[in-house]
C-alpha positions in Angstrom: 5.5 6.0 -15.1 5.5 3.1 -12.4 3.5 3.2 -9.4 6.5 2.4 -7.2 10.3 1.8 -6.9 11.8 -1.4 -5.7 15.3 -0.5 -6.0 15.8 0.1 -2.5 14.1 -3.4 -2.0 17.0 -4.6 -3.9 19.4 -2.3 -3.0 18.6 -4.3 0.7 18.6 -7.5 -0.8 22.0 -7.3 -4.0 21.6 -10.4 -5.9 19.0 -12.3 -3.3 16.6 -12.6 -5.7 14.4 -14.6 -4.0 13.7 -12.6 -1.1 12.7 -9.5 -3.4 9.4 -12.3 -4.9 9.1 -13.5 -1.0 8.6 -9.7 -0.1 6.7 -9.2 -3.5 4.4 -12.3 -3.2 3.6 -10.9 0.1 2.6 -7.9 -0.9 0.5 -9.2 -3.5 -1.9 -11.9 -1.7 -2.0 -10.0 1.6 -2.1 -6.3 0.9 -5.2 -6.5 -1.0 -6.7 -8.1 1.8 -6.1 -5.2 4.3 -7.6 -2.7 1.4 -10.6 -5.0 1.2 -10.9 -5.6 5.4 -10.1 -1.0 5.3 -13.1 -0.3 2.6 -15.4 -2.6 5.2 -14.5 -0.1 7.8 -14.3 2.8 6.3 -18.2 2.0 4.9 -19.3 1.5 8.3 -17.5 4.3 9.4 -15.5 2.3 12.5 -12.7 4.5 11.5 -10.5 3.3 15.1 -10.9 -0.3 13.1 -9.8 1.7 9.7 -6.6 3.1 11.2 -5.4 0.3 12.6 -5.2 -1.5 9.4 -3.7 1.9 7.0 -1.2 2.0 9.8 -0.4 -2.1 9.7 0.4 -1.6 6.2 1.9 1.4 6.0 5.3 0.0 6.5 4.6 -2.2 3.3 3.6 0.0 0.8 6.8 2.3 2.6 9.5 0.0 1.3 8.6 -0.4 -2.0 8.6 3.3 -2.3 5.0 4.3 -3.5 5.3 7.3 -5.9 5.6 10.5 -4.0 1.8 11.6 -4.3 0.0 8.4 -3.9 2.3 8.2 -0.4 1.5 11.8 0.7 -1.9 10.5 0.0 -1.7 7.3 2.7 0.6 10.0 5.0 -3.6 11.9 5.1 -5.5 8.8 5.1 -3.2 7.1 8.3 -3.0 11.1 10.1 -7.0 11.9 9.9 -8.1 8.2 10.9 -5.4 8.4 13.7 -6.9 12.1 14.5 -10.6 11.5 13.5 -9.8 14.8 11.6 -11.4 15.6 8.0 -13.0 12.0 8.0 -15.5 13.4 5.0 -12.3 13.5 2.7 -11.1 10.0 3.4 -13.2 8.6 1.1 -11.8 10.2 -2.3 -8.0 9.8 -0.6 -8.9 6.2 0.3 -10.2 5.7 -3.9 -7.1 7.7 -5.0 -4.9 5.0 -2.5 -6.9 2.1 -4.1 -6.6 2.6 -7.8 -2.1 3.6 -7.1 -1.8 -0.2 -5.8 -3.8 -1.4 -8.6 -1.1 -0.4 -10.5 1.1 -1.2 -8.4 0.2 -5.3 -8.0 0.2 -5.0 -12.0 3.3 -4.1 -11.8 4.5 -6.1 -9.0 3.1 -9.7 -10.9 5.5 -8.2 -13.9 8.4 -7.5 -11.7 6.9 -11.4 -10.3 7.4 -12.8 -13.7 11.0 -11.0 -14.7 12.9 -13.0 -12.1 11.2 -16.2 -12.0 
């Protein structure tokens, strides 16, 4: 089962492979850096900084249509860190998100190879 669904991205740019390639390349380069920074903020319990990073990457993750379970985890992380509630649950939820994103990176690199 795929971790993400690129059909929405492809539908907003029909026949424009260079647009899709650009978006995928940006995602594969920038998202791991953001996740790394989020991990640091999480480890240091800097909840406002953590939330800002998660909130910033959420639209990028929405456009690739992360599977519904992982996307629900992302929404929970976003809400919990914003409201600073259930903070003890965030590390485990974040680990689930990171695991899903690792699969996304693999799928996107495969898609990039197919498009090039």
